[in-house]
N, C-alpha and C positions, 0 to 999 in steps of 0.2 A: 554586302554590308547592310545592316538594319538601321533605318533612319527613324528616329523617334520624333514625335511632335514636340516642337520647341516649348510648348506650354506645359508639358508633362510634369517636370519637376516643380513648377510653380503650383500646379493643381495639387500635387502631392503634398506640398507644404501647406496649402490652404486646407486640405483635408485634415492634416495633423493639427493645424491651429484650431479647426472646428472641434476636434476631439478634446483639445485642452480646455476650450471654453465650455463645452457641454459637460465635461467631467465635473465642473463645479456647479453648473446649473441643474444637471440631472444626476445627482450622486447615487440615487438609490435604485435606478433602473438597471437590472442585470449585473450590479456591482458585487453582489455577494456580501460577506461580512466586512464591515468597515469600522474602524476605531476613530471616533471624533470626540474631542473634548473629554477624553477618558472613558467614554461610553461606547459599547458595542451596539451598532445598528445592523439590521439586515440578517440577523440569525433566523434561519428558517427551520422549523420543526414540522415534519410531515407525517401524518398518520396513514398507514397503508389501507387501501380500500377493503382488504379482507378483515380488518378489525371491526368488530361489532360496535354499533353506535352506543356511546356511553358518555354522558355529559360530565360524569365524575372524572373521566380520563382527562378532559380538557382542564378542569379546575386543578387537578393534581399536577399536571404539567406546569401550569401557571405558578402554583405554590412552590414547586421544586425550583424553578428558575429564579423566582423572587428570593427564596432563601439562598440560592447559590450566588446571587448578585452581591448580597451583603457579605457572605462568607469570602467570596473572591476579592472583594474590595479590601477587606482586612488582611487577607492572606498575601495580597500584593502590595501591602503597605500603602493603601489609599491610591492605588495607581489606576485600576480598571474596574468596570462594572458593566452590567447589561442594561441597555436603555430601551431598545425597541426589538420586539420579538414577533415574528409572524408564525402562526400555526395554520398549516394547510389541512383543511378538513376534507375527508373523502367525499366525492360527488354522490356516493350512495347514502350518505347520512341525510335524514329527512328534515331536520330542523333548518329553518330558512332565515335565521338571523345572522347570516354571515355575509361579509363583503365578497365581491367577485374577485377571483384571483387574476392578477395581471401577468407577471412573468414568473410567478411561483409555480414550481412543478416538483413532483416527487423526486425526480432524478437530480434536482439541484439542491436538495435539502442537506443541511448540516447535521440534523438529528432525525433519525428514523425511528418510528414506532411500529413494530410488526410483531405478530405472534407466531412467526415461523419456527421459533425455537421448540415449541410443542413440548414433548415429554423429555427433551434433552436438558431443560433448565432455563433459567431466566437471567443469566449473567448479563449485566450491562457491560458494554465494551466499546472501545474506539478502534476503528480499523486504520492502522498505520502501515504505510507501504514505503515510506522514504526514511532517510537517516535522521540522526540527532539534530534537533532544532528545525526540522521540516514539518510542514502541516500534514495532518492525516486526511482521510477521506470522509468519514462520518462517524457519529456516535449512534449507538443502537440501544434501544430499550424495548422491553416487551410490555404489553398491557398489564400482564400479571405483576411485574415488578412495580409499575406505577400505581396499581390499585390495591395490592395486597400488603398490609402492614407487617406481615410476618418477616419480610425481607429486611426491615430496618434494624432488626436485632443483630444481624450479622454484617450488614453493609453500613449501618448508620443512617443518618437522615439523608433523604434523597438529594437535597441541595448539596451536601458534601460530596456525594457520589458524582453529581453533575460536574462539580469543579475538578474532581480527579480526572474525569474523562475529557473535560474541556482542555486541561493541560496537555493531554495526549494529542488532541485534535489540533489545537491552535499553536502550541509551542514545541511540539515534537520531543517531549520528555517521556520517559518510560517507567515501568513499574519497578518499585524498590523491594519487592518480595520475590520469592522464587519457590513455587510449589514443588519443583523438581529437585531443588537443592535447599531444603529448609534449614540446613545448618552448615557450618564450615568450621575449620580449625584456624584460629587466628595466629598472629605472630608470636604469641606467648604460649603456644601449644595448648590453648584453651578452646573448648568446643563452644561456639557461639551460634545463636539463632540468626538467620538471615533477616535483617531488619535495618531500618534507618528512621530515626537515629538509634544508635546502640544504647541510648539511655532508656528506651522503652523496656519495662520490666514485665516479668511473668514467671511461670513455673511450668515444668514438665508434668503432664497429666497422662497417666496410664489408664487402662480399662477400669481399674478399681479405685482410682483417685490419684492424689499427688504421689510422685515417685522421684527418686534421685535421678540425676542426669544419666548416670552410668547404666541404669536399668532401661533406659529408653534408646540407647544407641549400641548397636552390635555391628562390628566391622564397618564402621563409618556410615551406617544406614539407620534410619529410624526404625525401631521395632514396630511391627504392626500393632495398631491400637494406641500408639503414643502420639500425642500432639503437644505443642507448646501453647499454653493459654495465657493471655495477657491480663494484667491487672486492669480493672475498669477505671481505677483512679491512677493517674499518672502525673508526673511533673514535666515530662518531655512535651514540647510544643510542636515537634516535627516527627513524621513528615506526612503531608497529604498524599504523596505518591506511594506511601507504604500502607498506612492504616488510617484512613480518613474517618473511620467510625469512632475512634477514641475522642472523647469530649475535649481533652486537653490539646489535641492536635489542631493547630490553627495556622500553620505556615508550612512552607516547603523547606526541605533540607538545604542548608547553605554550606559554604566552605567550612565553617566551624562545626557544624553538626552532622555533615555528611559522613556516612560510613563507607570508606573506600574499599574496605576489605570484603564487604558483602557481595556474594556472587549473584548479583541481580542483573536484569537487562539494562537498567540505567547505567551501571558501571561498564558493562560490556560495550554498549553501542555509543555511549557518550564519553568513552575513555576516562572513566572514573570522575568525571565532572559532576558537581551537584546539580539537582534540578533547578535550583534558584539561579545558579550561574548561567544555565542555558536560557532560562526565562528572561533574565535581565539583559541578555545579549540579543533578544528578539527585536524585530522592527517595531512591535507594539511599544516596547519600553524605550527604544531609541527615539520615538516620535512623541513621547508624552512625559510629563513630570507628575509627581505625586500631588494630589490636591491638598491645599492647606486647610487649616482649621480642624474642627472636630466633628463637623456634621457628617451624617451619612448621606450617600447619594439617594435620589428618589427611587422608588421601586420601578421595575421595568413596566413598560406599556405593552400590551398584547393586541395584535390584530388577528382576528379570526377570518381567514379567507377560504373560499371554496371554489373549486373549478366548476365552470358552467359547461355548456355543451362543447363537445370537441369539434373544433373548426379548423380545417386545413385548406390552403390554397396553393396550387402548383403554379409558379410563375416561371415560364419556360422561354428561353432564348430561341428565336427562329431566324436569326440573321444569317447571312450567307456563310459566316464562319462555321455554322453548324453543319455545313455540307462536307467539311473536311474530316478525314479519318473516321468515317462512319459515325460521326457524333450524333446526328439526328436519329439514326437507326438504334444506336445503343440507348439513347434517351427514351425512344418509344418502347423498347423492350423493358427497360427498368420501370418506367412510369406505368406501363400496363401491369406489371407484376405488383407494383405498389398498390394500385387501385383494386386489383382482383384478389390480392392475398394479404398484404401487409396492413393496410389501414383497417382500423377496428370497426366493428359493427356499430351502427347508430352515429357514426361520425358524419358531420356536414363537410362536403368536399366541393371545391370549385376549381377552375383552371383559368389562367390568363397567359398570354404570350406577348413578346415584344421584340422589336428590332430597334428602329429609330423611334417608333411609337408603340404604345401599349394597346392591347385588345383583350376584352373579356371573351373567353372561348366557351366556358360553361358556368352558369350561375351556381350558387350553393345548392347541393342536393344531398339529402340525408341517405346514408347507405343502410338499407333495411333488407336488401335481397341481392342475389347475384345479378339480377337484371339491372338494378341500380348501378352496380359496378360496371357492367357492360356499357351502359349509357354514358358513363363518364369516360370510359376508354374511347368511345366513338368520337369524342371531342378533342382528343389529343392531336397535335399538329401532324400533318402528313407531308408537308413540303416546307422548304425554307424560303425566306425572302431573298430578293436580289440585292438588298441593302447590306453592306458590310458594317455600317455604323450602328451602334447600339445605344440605347438609353435605358439603363437599369432602373432609373428613377421612374420612368414612364411605366415600366412593367410593374414595379412595386406599387405605384399609384393605383393601377387597375386591380392589383391583388387586394389592396386595402378596400377598394370599392366592393369587391366580391364578398369579403368577410363581414363588412359592415352592414350588409343587407339583412343579417340575422337579428342583431340587437342594436344596430346603430353605432356600435363601436367595434374596434378590433381587439379589445382587451382579451388576452388569453388565446388568441388565434395563433396558428402556426403557418408561416410562409416558407415554402421550399423553393429557393431561388436557384435556378440552373442557368449558367451562362458560360460562354467561351470567349467573349471579346473583352477588349480593354476599354473601360469607360472611366475617364478621369474626372467625371462630373458627379460621381456618386455622393460627394459631400453636400451637394445642393439639397438632397432629401434626407440627410442624416438626422436632422432634428425631428422630422415627421416620423421617421422610423423609430427613433428612441422613445418618442412620446406616444406612439401608437399602442403600446402595451402588448405588441406581438413578439413572438420569438421567430427569428430568421435563421433557417439552416441554409448554408451556402454550399453549392456543388459547382466547382469551377473545372472547366475542361480545357486541357492544353496549357501550354506555358505562357500564352499571351493574355490570359485573363487578368484583370486588374487585381493588384495585391490588396487594395483597400476594401474589396468586397468581403474578405474574411473578417475584417474589423466589425462589419455589421453583425455577423454571427456572434463574435466574441462579446460585443457590447450588449446584445440582447439575450445572452445565455444560450445561444444556439450552437449546433454542431457545424463543423466545416470539413469539407471533403475535397480531395483533388483527384481528377480522373485523367490519367496519362493517355496519350494517343497511341496506345498499343492494341493491336487487333486481338491479342490473346489475353487482355485484361478484363476481368469481370468486376472491376471496382465500382462501376456505375450501379450495377445490381446490388453490390454490397452496401453502397452508400444509402440507397433507398430502403434496403432491408434493415438498416441500423436505426432509422428514424421511427420513434414510437410516439404514442400519445402523451407520454410524460406522467401518466396517472399512477404508475407503480404497480398496476394490476397485471402481474406476470401471467396470470391464468387466461387473460384475454389477448395478450400480445403474441404476434407471430415470432417464432424462434427459428433462426437460420441454422440448418444442420449441415449444409454442404454448399460449397462454391468452388467449382473447378473450371478451368479453361485451358485450352491447348490448341496450338496450331498443328492440325493433324494432316499428315501427308496423304496423297491420293491412295485410296484402298487400304488405309490403316485405320486404327480405331482408338478411341479414348475409352478406357475401361477402369472402373473404380467401384468401391463398395462404401456405402454410407450406413452407419449403425443407428437404427431407430430404437431408443430405449423406452421402457414402459412409462416414463414420466411425461412423454409426448406421444403424439399419434393422431390427435384430432385435427381436422383440416389440413392434412398433409398434401403437399403438392410437389410434383417433379416438373421442373421447367427446363426445356432444352431450347437453346438459341443457336443460330448459325449465322455465317457472315454473307455468303453469296449463294446464288442458285437455290435449289430446293433443299428440303430437310435431309439430314443424314438418316441412315437406317438406325432405328432405335430398338433396343431390346432391354427390358427391365425384368429382373427376377425378384420376387418377394421372398421372405425367409422360408416359405414352404415350397419354393420352386415354381410357383405360378409365373407364367411368362406374359408380359405386356409388350405389344408391338406398337408401331406408329399409328395404326388404326384405333388404338385405345386412347390416343392423345387428341386433344383439341388443338388444331393448328390455326395459326393466323399468318397467312402468306405475306400480308402487307408488312407486318412487323417481324417476320421470320422467327416465330416462336411456336413451340408445341408444349402443351401443358396436360398433365395427368393429375386429377384430383382423386385421392383415395377416399371412398365413401366410409363413413363411420370412423373407427379408430384403426390406424395402420398397425399391422402386426409388428410387434417388437422383434428385433433381430437384424441381420445383415440384408440390405437391399443392394443388389448388384446391377449396375447399368453398363451398357455397351453402346457407344455411338460410333458407327462405321461411316467413314467418309467415302461415299461411292462415286465421288466426282473425280475428274482428271486433274484437278488442281488442289493445292493445299487450302485448307479451310479452318477458320477459328471456330471450334465447337465448345460449347459451354453447358454446364449442368448446375442448376441451383435447386436446392431442396429446402423446404420450410415446413414447419408444423406448429401446432399449438399444444398446450398442456392437455394431458389425457384425463386429468381429474383435478378438482379444486382441493382435494385432501392433501396432496403431496406436491410441493413446488418442484418444477423442473430444473435441471441443471442449466445455468446461464453463464455467459461469458461477456465480460466487459473489457475491451481493449483501450488503452490510452497511453499517452506519453507524459513525461515530466515537465515538458515545456513546449510551447507553440513554435518558438523560434530559437535556433542556436547558431553560433558562429564557429566556423572551423578554427581549431581542432576539437572543440568541446563536444563530447558525445551526447546523444539523446538516450535516455533510459526508457525502455519499452516495458509495459506492464500488461498482464492479463489477469483479471480477477475471476477466478473460476469457482462457482459456489452452487450449492443446492439449498435454496432459501438463504439462511444466514450462515450456513456451514461450509467450510472449505473443502474442496475436492483435492485429494492427494494423489500423487503418482500418475498424473495425466501426462500425455505427450502434447506439448504446446509448441507450435511453430508459428513464428511471425513472418509474414511476407511484406517486404518493403519495396515499393515501386517508385523509382525516380522519374523525373520528367522525361529524361532520355536514358536509354540503356536498359540492361536486363535487370529483373527484380532480384532482390537479395533475400535468402531464406535464413532464418535465425532461430535456433531452438531456445526457448525460454525455460528457466529453471526456478524451482522453489526450494533451494538448498541452503538459504541463509548466508550465501557468500556473494562477493562481487556486488552487482547491482541489487541483489535480493537481500533485504534487511533481516527478515524473520523467516526461519525455516518452517515449512508445513503450515503456512497461514492461508494457502489457497491463492496467493498472489505470485504469479510466475514473472520473472524479471530478467533483463539482459541489457548490456550496453550495446548501442548501435553507433558505429563510427565509420562504416564503409561508404563514405560519401562519394558518389560518382561526379556529381556536378552541383553547383549552387542552384537553389530553386526549391520547389515543393516536392514532398515525398508522401506517398499514400501508404497507409498501414492496414493490414488485415491479419487476423489471428485465427488459426485453425487448432481445435482441441479435440483429442480423441482419447479413449481408453478402451482397452481390449476386454472381452468377456473374461470372467474368472473371479476368484476370491480376492477382494481388495481390503486393505486397511483404511477405514474411514474415520473422520473426526467424530468423536462422541459428544462433543459440545462445541459451542461457538468459540472460535479462537480469536485472539486480538488482545489489545492492551486493556485490561479491565480492573475494576476496583476489587480490593481484597475482601473476601468474605471471612469474617472472624469465626473460628470454630466454637468460641465461647469466651467467657471472662471470669476473672476472680473478683468477686465483690464481697467485701467484709469477711474475707477468709473462706467464702463458700464458692464452690465451682458451679458455674451456670453455663451449661453447654447449649449451643444453638442447634436447631434442627439441621441435619446435614442436607446439602444440596448436591445436585449433579455437578461433577467436576470435569475438567477437560481430561479426556482419555481417548482410548482407541477401541475399536471393535471391528471384527471381521464381518463383512457383508457379502453375500453371494450376488455378484453382478453377472447375470446370465447373458446379457446382450451387449454390455459396454455402451458407449455413446459417442456421438460426433456433434461438434458445434463449430460454427464459423461466425466471426463478427468483425465488422470494420472498426478500426481505431481512428478514423478520420485522417487528418493530414497534419504535417508540420513542415517548417521551412528551415533551410540551411543556407547560411551566408558565408561568403569568402572562401569557397573551396577553390584551391589553385588549379589552374589548367595543367594537364599533363602529369607526369610522375612528380612526386614530392617526397622529401626526406621523411624518415620515420619520426613522427611527433607524438605517437601514442604510447605512453608508459604502461607498465602493468597496473592493474587496478589495486586499490587499497585492500589489504587483508582485514576483514572485519570480525572474524571468528576465532582469533588466537586464544588458545587455552593453555594453561600450565598446571602441571601436577608433579608432586614429588614423592618418590618411593625410596626410602632409605637415603642413599648418598647420590641419587640421580634426579635430575629435573627433566620431565618429558613435556615437550611442546607439541601441540597439534593445531592444524589449520587447513583451510581449503586453498589449494594452489591457485594463484592468479595466472594470467597468461602473458605472453610476449606483448600483446596489445590489449590492455584492459583485461577482460576475462576470456580472451581467445588466444590459442597458441600455447607456447611453453616459455616461461621465463628462463633467464640464463643463470642467475645466482640469487642468493638470499643474504641479507645483512641482519644479523641478530645482535641486539645489544641489551644490556641489563644494568640496573642500578639499584641501590638501596634507597634512592630518593625519587619519589614520584615526580616532583617538580623538575628534577634534572633530566629525566628521560622524556618528559613532556616538552620542555623548553630547549634542551640541548642534546638531542638524540645522538648526534654524530660524535659527541665527546663522552658518551656512556661507554661502559666496558664492552668490548667486542668479543663475541663468542666465536670460536673457531668453527667455521662451516665448510671447510675445504672438502669434506667428504659428502656434503649435502648437495645433491643435484636436483633441481626443480623438476617436478613431473608435469604432465599435461594439465591444463587448466581444468578445475573442477574435481581434481583428485585430492583425496585426503592425505596430507603430509604429516609424518610423525618424526620428531627429532629429539634425541636424548643426549644430555651432557652431564658431567659430574658437577655436583653442587660445591665440592671442595675447591673447584677452580675459582669460584667467586669468594669463598671464605678465605682463600689465601691471598686475595688481592689487597693492595694498600687501602682501597676505599673501605673494605670491610674491617681491616685491622684497626683503622682510625676510630671507627664507631662500633667496634665489636661488642662493647658492653652496654650500648644504648638500646632502647626499645625498638627503634626503627631498624636495627640490624637484623631483626628476626624475619623480615620480609624482603623479597627482591621483586623488582618490577622488570618485566621483559616486554620488548616490542620488536617488530620485524618489518622489513621492507624488501621488496623484490627489485631486481634490475634486469633489463633486457639486453640484447646483444649490442645495442648502441649506447649503453650506459645510461639509459633513461630510467629513473628510479620512481617507484610508486610512492604514494603518500605513506607515512608511517602508520602502522596498523593500530588497532585497538591495543590497549595496554593490559597485559595479563600479569597476575601476581601470584606468588607462591610463598608459603611459609617454609623457613629453613628447619623448623623444629617440629615436624609432623609426628614422628614416633614418640609416644608418651615417655616422659622422664629421660629423654635422650638429649644429648648436647653434641655440637659439632666435634669431629675427630680431633681437630687442632686444639680446641678448648679442653677436650677430654685429656689429651696428652699433657697439656700444660698442668692440669689439675693433678694428674698422676705424678708428674715430675715434682710438683710442689709438695705433694704428700710425702714422696720419698725423701725429699730434702728435709722436710720437717721431722720425719722419723729419725733420719741420720743425725740431725742436729740435736734432737731430744736424747738420743743414745749417747752422743758425745757429751752433752751436758751432764747426763747421769754419771758417765764415767769420770768426768772431771770432779764432780761432787764426791764420788766414792774415793777417788785418789786423794783429794784434798782432805777428806775426813780421815782417811787412813794415815796420812802423813801427820795430821794434827794429833791423832791418838798415839802414834809412835813417839812423837816429840814429847807428849805429856808423860808417856811411860818412862822415857829416858830421864826426864826431869825428876820424876818421882823416885826413881832408883838412886839418882845422885843425892837427892835430899835424904833418903833413908840411909845411904852410906855415910853421909856426914854425921848424922845423928848417932850412928853406930860407933863411929870413931870417937 
């Protein structure tokens, strides 16, 4: 039985109370965007170090956000505006009139300015990876877009574009246009342009000028050379998420103006809800009220900050707890790798250690050569203390003393805190940490490390990692490899290509291949680590077959490492390594491979792994993401595998997908996603992602993907067609990938609470279906969607429940009472499989619901939704709502209505013939009667 210190809960409560107090005293430190008194504070714009120095870029950013603030204030009906903006200037820019950055870094920015788009275009976009109403990751602009006035013709004023992208980022609404489906057939069998609101007007334009609609559409597709061009003067005031460039557009589509028929992403992901409905349901609007009066808010204030020298201090635990489970050895191996390979040139680095007291081990030293790196390695701890008690605050205090030696302050410094013990007194130095201006990255070892340590990382904008006590885990190496300088200069950063570890049996081997692509290769290192005794037998083959042995490696017997640095640029292609365990006992063998960009002309492929939340409670799942990109462009068709390590037990491997289903919101956006719910125990979990793609011909993104403002092809002004210059659009291209690539990245850690001990009943339903689509061909309606699983997006569901209605509100609010479609012959397939189901539309037309409103406008459309059920009758959330027109074929009517019309016509004809016959008979009788009367009269006269 484990006995806890009786003051533990009290100390924890004290720590929480301190957080509450300091959250009001220090609101801006590491807090990100905050809304206070209707104004946004803490918005961070970061310019990439590769962008050439240009003061006009700064002034244009300021003008754009100032314009956006007033536009946003009016669009939100006097609700929100921008108050304080920070612009992070690259350290490479020479002007010196900037303040020193504190916690601002490129990785934390809400708005990025990079020129990685190059020849592919300059589309502004927001990267969204979560569902409707959820915040996105960042907004992206290129310098060309911000400096070149030619883009305003198609996009409109930059301030309007910023508001469009801000709505994506902050409120989780989506685009209301669709380049892939530029038109649709509405419920009245009319061809309509995809837009919102539908009151926005324009004309079809062919290659030679205006043309009738029928000349532009062939077999439901736009004829090549045809576009729909909008009138520059409009009466419609919505919507910003459709076409912000129109001068009349000053608001978001609301319930009365929203076009629910339009086949756009907003309708699909937000179940036909308007953008304004989603925005007004956000926390921003729930916590604020519109400002009274008629005055406009003040313009935003801008702070220009610039990162100074890169300063890092390692603060390392050397208490007796570090002697357990080879913790000190693994720390030595990872810290050596960090100092020799990961930390960037010209960085100032120092080290400190602590148990019950702190100690400075190495003062700051700038890294300018390999000898400088070796000198720092020599100061790493080699033994542990006899004391089990630890004082994290003592270690942090020494760390701050180290970094303050450079400029007298710790502003902008990075503290890497590694500890394994429980210290309930961390709260005593919380204030000094938060006011230091330093970023703290926490690396906790084992299950006994204090939970509140990770709060230091969260509050200072740092990363947090958990290292399980498993001999075959390489997560310590992965954690140090993940920590970068935060400058955003990917061409200077180390990129982890490989991280494998395995308990190898005696006289067995660990064999694998790592793919080195041509975007990396400089500063390539192969690091082998082992657990006991001497090194394994090492064999490494380069792509040309050259063989490297142990004598080619630099060994460090004290830290049990062997390193091989490849001179110059490593040859692209497959590198195969073999680690033979020549000992008579099992041994944990590990291989780590890292490299740097081979050229500053082309950005390398990068991977960023993360989760949707730091903490979850059973049975709520965690969503795991991996953002795989080359510069700003998504990588498609990669094999992405997440490895999740619990505090105890075996790791779980999970394949992530970019298919637009389940946890993945948008297909082919380079963000691979999956639900994780295989919780073994309560506690911390460590995440790592491995990405690879084989050599061959691949389909690659041809432009930046994401949610982005619409570029208008042209306008109709005073009856004249004015076309805008074409821009590169999203597309695909084939590219020969001769070598493929490999990448590995740590995703930090997360915590799970309340996992029951032992077996527990099934509590995981199938996941929500998010990509339901409906189409009609003649008398049949065809539905298609991606199959969910028995548990979220894994396994195989048991059955489907499909319902439909002619009322959107009915199917949204009362799904279980909508009309049920017979699915007795529909058997769910394995999760991830594309499902197709067809049923007759006459089934719906013959229902009482349709009969009652068969003559109304709404009867021309039906709404369909679906949910899945597992073997224990657990049901998924109702899917997105799909819709379909009943009158798709031109000039066609439903069979039942047609039969009624025919019958009516026949009856009219019969009645008409009958009437004619009656008239003829009556006329005939009248004439006969008259003839008889005439004869009688004539006879009388004759007599």
